[in-house]
Chimera marker file (.cmm) of the C-alpha trace (Angstrom):
<marker_set name="trace">
<marker id="1" x="-31.397" y="25.339" z="24.868" r="1" g="1" b="0" radius="0.5"/>
<marker id="2" x="-33.185" y="25.676" z="21.465" r="1" g="1" b="0" radius="0.5"/>
<marker id="3" x="-35.915" y="27.934" z="20.448" r="1" g="1" b="0" radius="0.5"/>
<marker id="4" x="-38.400" y="25.056" z="19.694" r="1" g="1" b="0" radius="0.5"/>
<marker id="5" x="-37.605" y="23.107" z="22.899" r="1" g="1" b="0" radius="0.5"/>
<marker id="6" x="-38.142" y="26.117" z="25.126" r="1" g="1" b="0" radius="0.5"/>
<marker id="7" x="-41.291" y="27.278" z="23.590" r="1" g="1" b="0" radius="0.5"/>
<marker id="8" x="-42.695" y="23.830" z="23.576" r="1" g="1" b="0" radius="0.5"/>
<marker id="9" x="-41.966" y="23.316" z="27.381" r="1" g="1" b="0" radius="0.5"/>
<marker id="10" x="-43.390" y="26.863" z="27.925" r="1" g="1" b="0" radius="0.5"/>
<marker id="11" x="-46.556" y="26.056" z="26.097" r="1" g="1" b="0" radius="0.5"/>
<marker id="12" x="-46.951" y="22.760" z="27.735" r="1" g="1" b="0" radius="0.5"/>
<marker id="13" x="-46.374" y="24.192" z="31.204" r="1" g="1" b="0" radius="0.5"/>
<marker id="14" x="-49.188" y="26.780" z="30.341" r="1" g="1" b="0" radius="0.5"/>
<marker id="15" x="-51.310" y="23.953" z="29.035" r="1" g="1" b="0" radius="0.5"/>
<marker id="16" x="-51.085" y="21.925" z="32.322" r="1" g="1" b="0" radius="0.5"/>
<marker id="17" x="-53.159" y="24.821" z="34.011" r="1" g="1" b="0" radius="0.5"/>
<marker id="18" x="-55.014" y="26.120" z="31.071" r="1" g="1" b="0" radius="0.5"/>
<marker id="19" x="-56.308" y="23.935" z="28.333" r="1" g="1" b="0" radius="0.5"/>
<marker id="20" x="-56.275" y="26.997" z="25.860" r="1" g="1" b="0" radius="0.5"/>
<marker id="21" x="-52.677" y="26.491" z="25.463" r="1" g="1" b="0" radius="0.5"/>
<marker id="22" x="-53.083" y="23.295" z="23.222" r="1" g="1" b="0" radius="0.5"/>
<marker id="23" x="-50.988" y="23.472" z="19.954" r="1" g="1" b="0" radius="0.5"/>
<marker id="24" x="-53.994" y="23.986" z="18.031" r="1" g="1" b="0" radius="0.5"/>
<marker id="25" x="-55.530" y="26.790" z="19.951" r="1" g="1" b="0" radius="0.5"/>
<marker id="26" x="-52.050" y="28.508" z="20.465" r="1" g="1" b="0" radius="0.5"/>
<marker id="27" x="-51.354" y="28.346" z="16.749" r="1" g="1" b="0" radius="0.5"/>
<marker id="28" x="-54.737" y="29.921" z="15.727" r="1" g="1" b="0" radius="0.5"/>
<marker id="29" x="-54.237" y="32.702" z="18.177" r="1" g="1" b="0" radius="0.5"/>
<marker id="30" x="-50.820" y="33.539" z="16.679" r="1" g="1" b="0" radius="0.5"/>
<marker id="31" x="-52.042" y="33.186" z="13.250" r="1" g="1" b="0" radius="0.5"/>
<marker id="32" x="-50.103" y="30.149" z="12.025" r="1" g="1" b="0" radius="0.5"/>
<marker id="33" x="-51.131" y="26.411" z="11.199" r="1" g="1" b="0" radius="0.5"/>
<marker id="34" x="-50.946" y="24.066" z="14.078" r="1" g="1" b="0" radius="0.5"/>
<marker id="35" x="-48.715" y="21.770" z="11.896" r="1" g="1" b="0" radius="0.5"/>
<marker id="36" x="-46.222" y="24.741" z="11.283" r="1" g="1" b="0" radius="0.5"/>
<marker id="37" x="-46.157" y="25.458" z="14.972" r="1" g="1" b="0" radius="0.5"/>
<marker id="38" x="-45.526" y="21.780" z="15.720" r="1" g="1" b="0" radius="0.5"/>
<marker id="39" x="-42.630" y="21.656" z="13.459" r="1" g="1" b="0" radius="0.5"/>
<marker id="40" x="-41.115" y="24.920" z="14.805" r="1" g="1" b="0" radius="0.5"/>
<marker id="41" x="-41.451" y="23.220" z="18.566" r="1" g="1" b="0" radius="0.5"/>
<marker id="42" x="-39.647" y="20.152" z="17.294" r="1" g="1" b="0" radius="0.5"/>
<marker id="43" x="-36.897" y="22.111" z="15.491" r="1" g="1" b="0" radius="0.5"/>
<marker id="44" x="-37.801" y="20.712" z="12.028" r="1" g="1" b="0" radius="0.5"/>
<marker id="45" x="-37.817" y="24.214" z="10.567" r="1" g="1" b="0" radius="0.5"/>
<marker id="46" x="-35.978" y="27.265" z="11.273" r="1" g="1" b="0" radius="0.5"/>
<marker id="47" x="-37.137" y="29.782" z="14.043" r="1" g="1" b="0" radius="0.5"/>
<marker id="48" x="-40.043" y="31.872" z="12.736" r="1" g="1" b="0" radius="0.5"/>
<marker id="49" x="-39.959" y="35.635" z="11.990" r="1" g="1" b="0" radius="0.5"/>
<marker id="50" x="-39.666" y="38.382" z="14.519" r="1" g="1" b="0" radius="0.5"/>
<marker id="51" x="-43.261" y="39.120" z="14.280" r="1" g="1" b="0" radius="0.5"/>
<marker id="52" x="-44.506" y="35.616" z="14.917" r="1" g="1" b="0" radius="0.5"/>
<marker id="53" x="-42.024" y="35.396" z="17.871" r="1" g="1" b="0" radius="0.5"/>
<marker id="54" x="-43.511" y="38.566" z="19.236" r="1" g="1" b="0" radius="0.5"/>
<marker id="55" x="-47.243" y="37.276" z="18.854" r="1" g="1" b="0" radius="0.5"/>
<marker id="56" x="-45.829" y="33.798" z="20.468" r="1" g="1" b="0" radius="0.5"/>
<marker id="57" x="-44.245" y="35.743" z="23.351" r="1" g="1" b="0" radius="0.5"/>
<marker id="58" x="-47.405" y="37.721" z="23.973" r="1" g="1" b="0" radius="0.5"/>
<marker id="59" x="-49.562" y="34.813" z="23.956" r="1" g="1" b="0" radius="0.5"/>
<marker id="60" x="-47.268" y="32.762" z="26.321" r="1" g="1" b="0" radius="0.5"/>
<marker id="61" x="-46.563" y="35.786" z="28.593" r="1" g="1" b="0" radius="0.5"/>
<marker id="62" x="-42.863" y="35.435" z="27.987" r="1" g="1" b="0" radius="0.5"/>
<marker id="63" x="-40.202" y="38.084" z="27.405" r="1" g="1" b="0" radius="0.5"/>
<marker id="64" x="-39.834" y="38.692" z="23.623" r="1" g="1" b="0" radius="0.5"/>
<marker id="65" x="-36.116" y="39.644" z="23.851" r="1" g="1" b="0" radius="0.5"/>
<marker id="66" x="-35.509" y="36.059" z="25.533" r="1" g="1" b="0" radius="0.5"/>
<marker id="67" x="-37.481" y="34.322" z="22.707" r="1" g="1" b="0" radius="0.5"/>
<marker id="68" x="-35.725" y="36.299" z="20.022" r="1" g="1" b="0" radius="0.5"/>
<marker id="69" x="-32.365" y="35.488" z="21.550" r="1" g="1" b="0" radius="0.5"/>
<marker id="70" x="-33.136" y="31.585" z="21.630" r="1" g="1" b="0" radius="0.5"/>
<marker id="71" x="-34.034" y="31.912" z="17.976" r="1" g="1" b="0" radius="0.5"/>
<marker id="72" x="-30.695" y="33.604" z="17.088" r="1" g="1" b="0" radius="0.5"/>
<marker id="73" x="-32.403" y="37.010" z="16.385" r="1" g="1" b="0" radius="0.5"/>
<marker id="74" x="-32.189" y="40.434" z="17.549" r="1" g="1" b="0" radius="0.5"/>
<marker id="75" x="-35.171" y="42.759" z="17.755" r="1" g="1" b="0" radius="0.5"/>
<marker id="76" x="-35.398" y="45.381" z="14.794" r="1" g="1" b="0" radius="0.5"/>
<marker id="77" x="-35.186" y="48.384" z="17.221" r="1" g="1" b="0" radius="0.5"/>
<marker id="78" x="-32.248" y="47.108" z="18.872" r="1" g="1" b="0" radius="0.5"/>
<marker id="79" x="-30.591" y="46.590" z="15.398" r="1" g="1" b="0" radius="0.5"/>
<marker id="80" x="-31.359" y="50.088" z="14.414" r="1" g="1" b="0" radius="0.5"/>
<marker id="81" x="-30.060" y="51.441" z="17.655" r="1" g="1" b="0" radius="0.5"/>
<marker id="82" x="-26.761" y="49.486" z="17.240" r="1" g="1" b="0" radius="0.5"/>
<marker id="83" x="-26.420" y="50.331" z="13.599" r="1" g="1" b="0" radius="0.5"/>
<marker id="84" x="-26.763" y="54.160" z="14.336" r="1" g="1" b="0" radius="0.5"/>
<marker id="85" x="-23.420" y="53.791" z="16.363" r="1" g="1" b="0" radius="0.5"/>
<marker id="86" x="-21.933" y="50.403" z="15.676" r="1" g="1" b="0" radius="0.5"/>
<marker id="87" x="-18.500" y="50.936" z="16.886" r="1" g="1" b="0" radius="0.5"/>
<marker id="88" x="-19.557" y="52.442" z="20.298" r="1" g="1" b="0" radius="0.5"/>
<marker id="89" x="-22.160" y="49.637" z="20.763" r="1" g="1" b="0" radius="0.5"/>
<marker id="90" x="-19.834" y="46.832" z="20.008" r="1" g="1" b="0" radius="0.5"/>
<marker id="91" x="-17.191" y="48.250" z="22.236" r="1" g="1" b="0" radius="0.5"/>
<marker id="92" x="-19.696" y="48.680" z="25.041" r="1" g="1" b="0" radius="0.5"/>
<marker id="93" x="-21.245" y="45.141" z="24.588" r="1" g="1" b="0" radius="0.5"/>
<marker id="94" x="-17.738" y="43.501" z="24.438" r="1" g="1" b="0" radius="0.5"/>
<marker id="95" x="-16.676" y="45.401" z="27.468" r="1" g="1" b="0" radius="0.5"/>
<marker id="96" x="-19.846" y="44.353" z="29.543" r="1" g="1" b="0" radius="0.5"/>
<marker id="97" x="-19.392" y="40.615" z="28.671" r="1" g="1" b="0" radius="0.5"/>
<marker id="98" x="-17.734" y="39.738" z="31.928" r="1" g="1" b="0" radius="0.5"/>
<marker id="99" x="-19.548" y="42.018" z="34.110" r="1" g="1" b="0" radius="0.5"/>
<marker id="100" x="-21.749" y="40.335" z="36.823" r="1" g="1" b="0" radius="0.5"/>
<marker id="101" x="-25.549" y="40.179" z="36.207" r="1" g="1" b="0" radius="0.5"/>
<marker id="102" x="-26.062" y="42.313" z="39.586" r="1" g="1" b="0" radius="0.5"/>
<marker id="103" x="-23.907" y="45.203" z="38.267" r="1" g="1" b="0" radius="0.5"/>
<marker id="104" x="-25.580" y="45.066" z="34.780" r="1" g="1" b="0" radius="0.5"/>
<marker id="105" x="-28.911" y="45.228" z="36.533" r="1" g="1" b="0" radius="0.5"/>
<marker id="106" x="-27.760" y="48.239" z="38.537" r="1" g="1" b="0" radius="0.5"/>
<marker id="107" x="-26.424" y="49.955" z="35.346" r="1" g="1" b="0" radius="0.5"/>
<marker id="108" x="-29.795" y="49.298" z="33.462" r="1" g="1" b="0" radius="0.5"/>
<marker id="109" x="-31.663" y="50.522" z="36.472" r="1" g="1" b="0" radius="0.5"/>
<marker id="110" x="-29.489" y="53.782" z="36.340" r="1" g="1" b="0" radius="0.5"/>
<marker id="111" x="-30.105" y="54.278" z="32.619" r="1" g="1" b="0" radius="0.5"/>
<marker id="112" x="-33.611" y="53.655" z="32.729" r="1" g="1" b="0" radius="0.5"/>
<marker id="113" x="-34.131" y="56.244" z="35.591" r="1" g="1" b="0" radius="0.5"/>
<marker id="114" x="-32.043" y="58.608" z="33.904" r="1" g="1" b="0" radius="0.5"/>
<marker id="115" x="-29.224" y="58.636" z="36.637" r="1" g="1" b="0" radius="0.5"/>
<marker id="116" x="-26.412" y="59.119" z="34.009" r="1" g="1" b="0" radius="0.5"/>
<link id1="1" id2="2" r="1" g="1" b="0" radius="0.2"/>
<link id1="2" id2="3" r="1" g="1" b="0" radius="0.2"/>
<link id1="3" id2="4" r="1" g="1" b="0" radius="0.2"/>
<link id1="4" id2="5" r="1" g="1" b="0" radius="0.2"/>
<link id1="5" id2="6" r="1" g="1" b="0" radius="0.2"/>
<link id1="6" id2="7" r="1" g="1" b="0" radius="0.2"/>
<link id1="7" id2="8" r="1" g="1" b="0" radius="0.2"/>
<link id1="8" id2="9" r="1" g="1" b="0" radius="0.2"/>
<link id1="9" id2="10" r="1" g="1" b="0" radius="0.2"/>
<link id1="10" id2="11" r="1" g="1" b="0" radius="0.2"/>
<link id1="11" id2="12" r="1" g="1" b="0" radius="0.2"/>
<link id1="12" id2="13" r="1" g="1" b="0" radius="0.2"/>
<link id1="13" id2="14" r="1" g="1" b="0" radius="0.2"/>
<link id1="14" id2="15" r="1" g="1" b="0" radius="0.2"/>
<link id1="15" id2="16" r="1" g="1" b="0" radius="0.2"/>
<link id1="16" id2="17" r="1" g="1" b="0" radius="0.2"/>
<link id1="17" id2="18" r="1" g="1" b="0" radius="0.2"/>
<link id1="18" id2="19" r="1" g="1" b="0" radius="0.2"/>
<link id1="19" id2="20" r="1" g="1" b="0" radius="0.2"/>
<link id1="20" id2="21" r="1" g="1" b="0" radius="0.2"/>
<link id1="21" id2="22" r="1" g="1" b="0" radius="0.2"/>
<link id1="22" id2="23" r="1" g="1" b="0" radius="0.2"/>
<link id1="23" id2="24" r="1" g="1" b="0" radius="0.2"/>
<link id1="24" id2="25" r="1" g="1" b="0" radius="0.2"/>
<link id1="25" id2="26" r="1" g="1" b="0" radius="0.2"/>
<link id1="26" id2="27" r="1" g="1" b="0" radius="0.2"/>
<link id1="27" id2="28" r="1" g="1" b="0" radius="0.2"/>
<link id1="28" id2="29" r="1" g="1" b="0" radius="0.2"/>
<link id1="29" id2="30" r="1" g="1" b="0" radius="0.2"/>
<link id1="30" id2="31" r="1" g="1" b="0" radius="0.2"/>
<link id1="31" id2="32" r="1" g="1" b="0" radius="0.2"/>
<link id1="32" id2="33" r="1" g="1" b="0" radius="0.2"/>
<link id1="33" id2="34" r="1" g="1" b="0" radius="0.2"/>
<link id1="34" id2="35" r="1" g="1" b="0" radius="0.2"/>
<link id1="35" id2="36" r="1" g="1" b="0" radius="0.2"/>
<link id1="36" id2="37" r="1" g="1" b="0" radius="0.2"/>
<link id1="37" id2="38" r="1" g="1" b="0" radius="0.2"/>
<link id1="38" id2="39" r="1" g="1" b="0" radius="0.2"/>
<link id1="39" id2="40" r="1" g="1" b="0" radius="0.2"/>
<link id1="40" id2="41" r="1" g="1" b="0" radius="0.2"/>
<link id1="41" id2="42" r="1" g="1" b="0" radius="0.2"/>
<link id1="42" id2="43" r="1" g="1" b="0" radius="0.2"/>
<link id1="43" id2="44" r="1" g="1" b="0" radius="0.2"/>
<link id1="44" id2="45" r="1" g="1" b="0" radius="0.2"/>
<link id1="45" id2="46" r="1" g="1" b="0" radius="0.2"/>
<link id1="46" id2="47" r="1" g="1" b="0" radius="0.2"/>
<link id1="47" id2="48" r="1" g="1" b="0" radius="0.2"/>
<link id1="48" id2="49" r="1" g="1" b="0" radius="0.2"/>
<link id1="49" id2="50" r="1" g="1" b="0" radius="0.2"/>
<link id1="50" id2="51" r="1" g="1" b="0" radius="0.2"/>
<link id1="51" id2="52" r="1" g="1" b="0" radius="0.2"/>
<link id1="52" id2="53" r="1" g="1" b="0" radius="0.2"/>
<link id1="53" id2="54" r="1" g="1" b="0" radius="0.2"/>
<link id1="54" id2="55" r="1" g="1" b="0" radius="0.2"/>
<link id1="55" id2="56" r="1" g="1" b="0" radius="0.2"/>
<link id1="56" id2="57" r="1" g="1" b="0" radius="0.2"/>
<link id1="57" id2="58" r="1" g="1" b="0" radius="0.2"/>
<link id1="58" id2="59" r="1" g="1" b="0" radius="0.2"/>
<link id1="59" id2="60" r="1" g="1" b="0" radius="0.2"/>
<link id1="60" id2="61" r="1" g="1" b="0" radius="0.2"/>
<link id1="61" id2="62" r="1" g="1" b="0" radius="0.2"/>
<link id1="62" id2="63" r="1" g="1" b="0" radius="0.2"/>
<link id1="63" id2="64" r="1" g="1" b="0" radius="0.2"/>
<link id1="64" id2="65" r="1" g="1" b="0" radius="0.2"/>
<link id1="65" id2="66" r="1" g="1" b="0" radius="0.2"/>
<link id1="66" id2="67" r="1" g="1" b="0" radius="0.2"/>
<link id1="67" id2="68" r="1" g="1" b="0" radius="0.2"/>
<link id1="68" id2="69" r="1" g="1" b="0" radius="0.2"/>
<link id1="69" id2="70" r="1" g="1" b="0" radius="0.2"/>
<link id1="70" id2="71" r="1" g="1" b="0" radius="0.2"/>
<link id1="71" id2="72" r="1" g="1" b="0" radius="0.2"/>
<link id1="72" id2="73" r="1" g="1" b="0" radius="0.2"/>
<link id1="73" id2="74" r="1" g="1" b="0" radius="0.2"/>
<link id1="74" id2="75" r="1" g="1" b="0" radius="0.2"/>
<link id1="75" id2="76" r="1" g="1" b="0" radius="0.2"/>
<link id1="76" id2="77" r="1" g="1" b="0" radius="0.2"/>
<link id1="77" id2="78" r="1" g="1" b="0" radius="0.2"/>
<link id1="78" id2="79" r="1" g="1" b="0" radius="0.2"/>
<link id1="79" id2="80" r="1" g="1" b="0" radius="0.2"/>
<link id1="80" id2="81" r="1" g="1" b="0" radius="0.2"/>
<link id1="81" id2="82" r="1" g="1" b="0" radius="0.2"/>
<link id1="82" id2="83" r="1" g="1" b="0" radius="0.2"/>
<link id1="83" id2="84" r="1" g="1" b="0" radius="0.2"/>
<link id1="84" id2="85" r="1" g="1" b="0" radius="0.2"/>
<link id1="85" id2="86" r="1" g="1" b="0" radius="0.2"/>
<link id1="86" id2="87" r="1" g="1" b="0" radius="0.2"/>
<link id1="87" id2="88" r="1" g="1" b="0" radius="0.2"/>
<link id1="88" id2="89" r="1" g="1" b="0" radius="0.2"/>
<link id1="89" id2="90" r="1" g="1" b="0" radius="0.2"/>
<link id1="90" id2="91" r="1" g="1" b="0" radius="0.2"/>
<link id1="91" id2="92" r="1" g="1" b="0" radius="0.2"/>
<link id1="92" id2="93" r="1" g="1" b="0" radius="0.2"/>
<link id1="93" id2="94" r="1" g="1" b="0" radius="0.2"/>
<link id1="94" id2="95" r="1" g="1" b="0" radius="0.2"/>
<link id1="95" id2="96" r="1" g="1" b="0" radius="0.2"/>
<link id1="96" id2="97" r="1" g="1" b="0" radius="0.2"/>
<link id1="97" id2="98" r="1" g="1" b="0" radius="0.2"/>
<link id1="98" id2="99" r="1" g="1" b="0" radius="0.2"/>
<link id1="99" id2="100" r="1" g="1" b="0" radius="0.2"/>
<link id1="100" id2="101" r="1" g="1" b="0" radius="0.2"/>
<link id1="101" id2="102" r="1" g="1" b="0" radius="0.2"/>
<link id1="102" id2="103" r="1" g="1" b="0" radius="0.2"/>
<link id1="103" id2="104" r="1" g="1" b="0" radius="0.2"/>
<link id1="104" id2="105" r="1" g="1" b="0" radius="0.2"/>
<link id1="105" id2="106" r="1" g="1" b="0" radius="0.2"/>
<link id1="106" id2="107" r="1" g="1" b="0" radius="0.2"/>
<link id1="107" id2="108" r="1" g="1" b="0" radius="0.2"/>
<link id1="108" id2="109" r="1" g="1" b="0" radius="0.2"/>
<link id1="109" id2="110" r="1" g="1" b="0" radius="0.2"/>
<link id1="110" id2="111" r="1" g="1" b="0" radius="0.2"/>
<link id1="111" id2="112" r="1" g="1" b="0" radius="0.2"/>
<link id1="112" id2="113" r="1" g="1" b="0" radius="0.2"/>
<link id1="113" id2="114" r="1" g="1" b="0" radius="0.2"/>
<link id1="114" id2="115" r="1" g="1" b="0" radius="0.2"/>
<link id1="115" id2="116" r="1" g="1" b="0" radius="0.2"/>
</marker_set>
């Protein structure tokens, strides 16, 4: 699914219950021109910067990492973490690629709670 298609559907779902999610109002809240946001949603331009994606995610109440992934981007903080130990993180990510989601969620929970 493309970034533009996903964000447009999400915004239109929000608009169905709250008129403040018109393309014009949404664009103004995130600091871009409505015509530009329309082009992004249609896929006529490349996905926007990380900063704009962050503003859009906050405005739409969506997970920023999901929107960044749909845009083919990785958050700056994650890039910095990976670049600090690129070999270890590459091996870890590749090793976890086939692990079922429920086990990944357990691992994330353990790491988050300090149960190393």
